[in-house]
N, C-alpha and C positions, 0 to 999 in steps of 0.2 A: 641685132644684140641688144639692143634697147628692149625689146619685146620680151625677150628670154629674161633678161632680168627683172623685167617686170612681173612677169610669172614665178620666177622663183622667188621674188619677194610677195608676192601674193600669196603663194604656199605657205610661206613661213609666217605669213600673218594668219591665214586659215588655222595653221598648226597651231599657233600663239593663242588664238581665242580658244578653239577647241581644248588646249592644256587649260587655259584659264577658267573656262567653262566645268571643266572636271574638277578642276582645284574648289573651284565653289561650291561646286555640289557634294564633294567630301567635307567641305567646309560644315555645309548645310547638315550633314549627315551627323557631324561630332557634334554638332550644337543639339541636335535633336536628341540624340542618344546620351547625352550627358545634361539633358535638362531635368531628369526623374532618378530617384534611385530605387523606385518601386518597379517589381519586376512586370506586374500587369500592364502599367501605362507604358513603361519600355517596349515591349513586345508589341504593342500597338503603335507605338510611334516608329518602330523598325519596319513593321509591314507597311503601313502606309507611306513615308519616306520612300522605302525602296519600291514601292508600285510607282510612287510620282517620280522619282528619277528615272527608274529602267523605262516608265512609258509603258507599264503592264496594267493586265486588267487584274491581276491579286498578287498576293504574296502570302508567304506562311514560314514559321520558324517551327522547327522542329528538334524538341529538346532530345539528348540522351540521358536514359536511367542507366547509369553504370553497373547498378545490382543486377538488374533484371536480363540486363544487355538487350535493351529495347529502345526505339525511339516513340515519342507520345507529344502530341499537342497539349501544352500546357494552357493555351490561350487559342479558341476559335470562335470567330465572329459570325453573324448571322442567325439565321432561323434554326438551321440545323448544327450550331456550335456544340449543342451538349453532345450531339451523336459523335461529333468528329472526335471531340475530347476523349471518347470510350475507345477510341481506335488505338491499337500500337502496333507497330512494326518491329520486327527483329532486325537485330542490325546484319545490313546484307541484304536485306528484302525492300525491293524497289528502288526506285533510283534515289531516293533520299536515303536507304538503308547502304546502296553502295557507296555512295558520297562518305556517309558515315565511316563507314569501314575502310575505305582505302585514303581517306582524306583527298581525293582530287575532286577537282571542281568538274563540270560537266556541261554542255550546250546541248539540248536535243530539239532538233528542229520538228521532227515528228512523234510525239511521244508514245502513240500507238504502237507505233512500229518498233521502238525500240526493246530489245529482249529483257531490258532489267525492267521494264515498264509494271507496274502492280496499279491494279484499279480498285482497290480497297476502298482508297478515300474518295476518288470519283464517283463511285456507285454509291456512298452513302452520302454523299452530298448533290449528286446528279449535276454535276459541274464538269463540262466535257475540256479537257488539256490539249491545246494544238501544238504548242511549244514552252519550253521552259529552259531557266539557269537552273542551278543549285550548286551552292559551294559549301563548303565545310566552315563552321563556327569554332575557330582555334584559338585557345588562352591558353598562356604559360606551357604551349605544345600538348596540350590535350583538345581534344575535339569534344565540346560541350554541346554541340546541334549544327544544324545545317539549316542554310536560308534560301529559300528558292523563291523565284517570281514565275508567274506563269504567263503566256498568252500577250504577246508584245501588240500595243495595238496596232492597226494596220493592216496593210497587207505583208510587210516585210518581216521575216523573222531576226531574232535575236543575232547580234555579230558578236565576232571575238572581242571587238570592243568592250560591248556591251558585258560581256563576262570579266573583262580585265575590271570593269567598272564596279563591278558586284563583288569582286574579290576585293576590291580597295576598300569597297563599303564594309564587309564583313571584318574588317580589321578591327577598328575600333568598336565595332557594335556587340564583337564576341568578349572584347575586354569588359566594356559596360555592362553586359549582360551576365558575365560573372559575376562582378560586384553585385549587380541587383540579385541574383542568386542566393548570394552569402547575406546581403541584408535581408533578405525573404527569408533565408533558414533562422538568422538571428532572431527578426521580429516573430516568428513562429515560434521559438524556443522560449523568448520572454513572455508572449503569450501563455505558453504552456505553464511556465513557472509561476507565472500569475495565479492561473487556473489551479494549478496544485497546491499553491501555497494557500490562495483562499480556500479550497476544500480541507487541507490540512489545519489551517485555524479553525472553520466552521467544527471539524472534527474533535481538534481539542477542546473547543468551548462545549461542544455535547459532551465529551467524554470528562469534563470536569463537573458536568451537571451530573452527569450518570455516576461520577464518583461520590459526589454530595448526597445524591440521591439513597446510593447503595450503602454507603457510611451511617445513612440516615435509621438503616434497620438495624442498624449494630447499637447496643447501649454505649453511651457514650461517657459512663463513669460506673466505677465500680459499685458493687451491690454487699451491705452486710444486712445480715438477719440474725436476730439474738432469739436464743429458746424463750418459750412463754412459761416453762414448766418451773423458774427458777432453779435453784439450789437442789440438789439431792440430800438427802438427809444427811445433818451435820457437814454438809458444806459451805464454803462462803464462795463458791464459785459455779456460775453457769457455764452457757456455751456461746459463742456466735460463729456464723460463716460469712467469710469475706469472700467474694467472686470478683476476679479483674483479668482483664483478656488485652490482648494486642494483634493487630492485625497489618500487613503490609504486603499488598499485592505487588506481583512480579510485573503487571503492565497499571495502567490508569486504573482499570476495574479488572474484579478477578473473581475467582469461585470460591475461596475460602470463607468462612463465616462463623460466628458463636451468638450466642445470647444466653442470658439466664434472668432468671425472674421469680418473684416469691407464689408459690402453690396455695400456702396456708401459712398460718400462724409459725409454723415450725419446720416447714419444709422448701427447700431451695432448688429450682428447674435450672439446671444447666446444658446446654450444648455444643458441640464445636462439629465443623463438617467440611470437607472440601470434596468441590464438584469438579469430575474428571476434565474437563474443559477450560480453558481461560477466556478473557476478554469480555463483550458483550452477552455472547451465548451464556456464557458461566454464570454471569451476574443475572441474567433473569432466570436462570434455573434455580440459583443462589436464592433470589427474593420469592420465589414461588414454593422453594422450600422452607423457607423460614416463617411464611406466612401460613403455611399450612400446619406447621410446628405448633406454632403460637397460637392458632385458631382452635387445635382440636385437642391440645393440653389442657387436662382437668384433673381436680383433686383425685377423681376415681380411677383415672388411666395409670397404668405401670410404664416404664418407657419401653418396655416391649410391645406390649399394646400400641403405644403412640407410633412408632417407627413402623408398627404392621399397618396401620390404618394409613399414614401417609404416604408410604410405599404404592397400597393401592390406588391414591388419586397420582403419583409421579408417574407409573408406568406407562408407556406409548410403545405398541410394538414396533415401530418406525423410527425411536429415538436411539440414538448413540451416547445420550449422557446419561450420567449416575453420579451419586454422590458417596462418599465413604462419609461414615457416621459416628460419632459418641454421644449417648445423652445419658443423664443420670437426676436422679433425686433423692437429696441428701435430707434426712432426718435430724436437725441442727441439735436436738434436745440427745436423741438416743446415739449419732453417729453412724446411722445403719444408711448405706449408700445403695439403692437400687440401679443397674444402670444397664445399658444395652449397649453392643456394637454392630454396627453395620459395617464389616470389613475396614475399620480404622485402625490408625497405628495404636499399639498398646499404650495405654497411659503409663507414667509413673507415681510411684506413691512416695512422699519422703514422710518418713516416721520421726516423731518426736525423739525416739532416742538415737535417729542421724541415718537410721539404715534407708536404704534407696533401692525399691521393689518394683520390677515391671506388673502391672495389674492383667492378669490374666482372667480369662473366661470365655464362655460359649460365643463365637462370633457369628454372624449374619452376613450375607452379601449385601454389598452396598445398595443404596434406595436406587429403585428405577432399574433394577437389572432383570430381577424374577417378579412376575405379577402376583404371584400366590405366596410369597414369601412370608414366614411366620419369624418374628424376631424373639429371641430368650431374653429373659432377665436374669440378671446376675447380681449377687450380693457379697458385699464387702463392709467392714466397718472402718470407719475413721474416728481414731482416739484424739482426744483434745491434743493439739499441737501439729496432729497429722495434716498434711496437706496433698491434694492430688493436682497433677499438670498434664493438660491435655493439650497435643500439639499436632500439627498437619507434617506431611513427609516434606514440605518446603524446608523442615528443619533438617530431620535425618539424611535426607537426598540431596542437600544442598553439594555445590561440587567445586573444587579449587582450580586451578590452573591446568593441572593433570587429569581433571575427569574424576578424580578420588572422591568419595564421597564422606562426609562429615561423620554419619554414622551413631548408632547407638550408644557405643562407648564412650564419645565425648560429650554427648548430651548429658550421660549418667554423672561422669566428671565434673559438669559445670554444676548440675544439682547437689552433687557431694560437696563441692566448695563453697555454693551457695545456699545451703539449708538454712541458714539463719536469718537470712536477706528478705527484707520486707517484699510483697508481692511485686509492687512495682519495679525496685530494684534488679529482682530477679528477671522477669520480664527484658528489662533493658539487657542485662548481661546474656541471656540466651543470644538474644539477636545480635548483639555486639560480637559475641564468640565466633557465631556463624559468618558473619562478614569478615572476622578476621582471618579465619578458616580459608574462607573464599579468595581471599588476596585479590580483589577486582574482577574476578569472574563473573560473567554476566548470568544471572541464574533466569530459570525460567519458569520456576515454582512460586506461587504466592506463601507468606510465612503467617501461620494464627498460632498462637498459644492462650490458655486460657487456665488460671491457678484458681482453686477453692482451697481455701484454710478452714479448717474447723479448730477454733482456738479457745481458751479458757475466757470468762468474762465476768470483769468485777461488778457484785451486784452492790 
């Protein structure tokens, strides 16, 4: 009787020792997996701890890619780690795929003889697998991967108790791993945001510089040119021409442009254009166009001859960019205005008597469309008190919230109402009226307006 009691007591003691050992092992696992929040470090700890506690030669964690329905090795150690990371298993493929698909743990005593066995990984790393344990990693009811240990050390295979222990290890491991994966995703998002923000800041800085450069091509102040011939016989008044313009790109840089400058003592050259594209490409095309216009314009050229020459320089067979353009040469003394139109919006002339009329003449194609295009000269007279308003389609094609366009009628109404306004006030009112019509709708086109007045001059 005493012997039986001793045996029972000894068994209880051994069972208690085994349970205590198991508890300490799980405590050890919890300490290890909760010692880091970084996924790569955690994966190393999981594999090292699992191998040590399970007395196995190797261990691996294979994660689930939900979007692709695959398993993959996020971390693989050793000389062939890079090759292993390239391997992907379909859900259901191999023993790991079967565990991920079914959510069931499995103990394999002879891996090569198991019908679920896939040698895809073993062949790549040239590592023989004798026996193994594979359990699902489940967090919040979702399988996020599988944990497997390979080749128990010694002659004995893995036991059912080993499988139970690995399942116990998998529980805290899965929770820590999901937290680490969320932290890893957050870190990557923050890094991507920092990179994007830095790139955005660099781009904004470059765009500000580009804007400054682009605006540097345009006249900053208005230009006044007085006639050199003095008053006509018996008259106390001569004439002067005043040019002023405004521009507002839809983006930081745009494709609208203008210029005006004196050709000789009596003649004023002015031009306004609209490049087909927007942004940096349009700004570059605009810069080239303005450089050619200013470099080629001489006292001997007419506006049509100038556009013909510039077009030959701009045209490229493989280019999709072009620019509508209107340019003119005003003789301040006589009021003669020679102009050429390359597919641009028809300007308005506001006469001294209050009439507002569209300036109609022979048009050519936009610059850069046809290489052998010859541009025509047109002629009109600006009397004293007359003004010409040249604009881009960012005015007439501005849209409101219902996609209705501003149009020519509204523009004409503004010119009629503001016919006695000074140029700077008219420019401001034109843009203000367009903005009022748009009522907050985002505009996709630049706005540019140029005004040239021929007015009496007190001698």
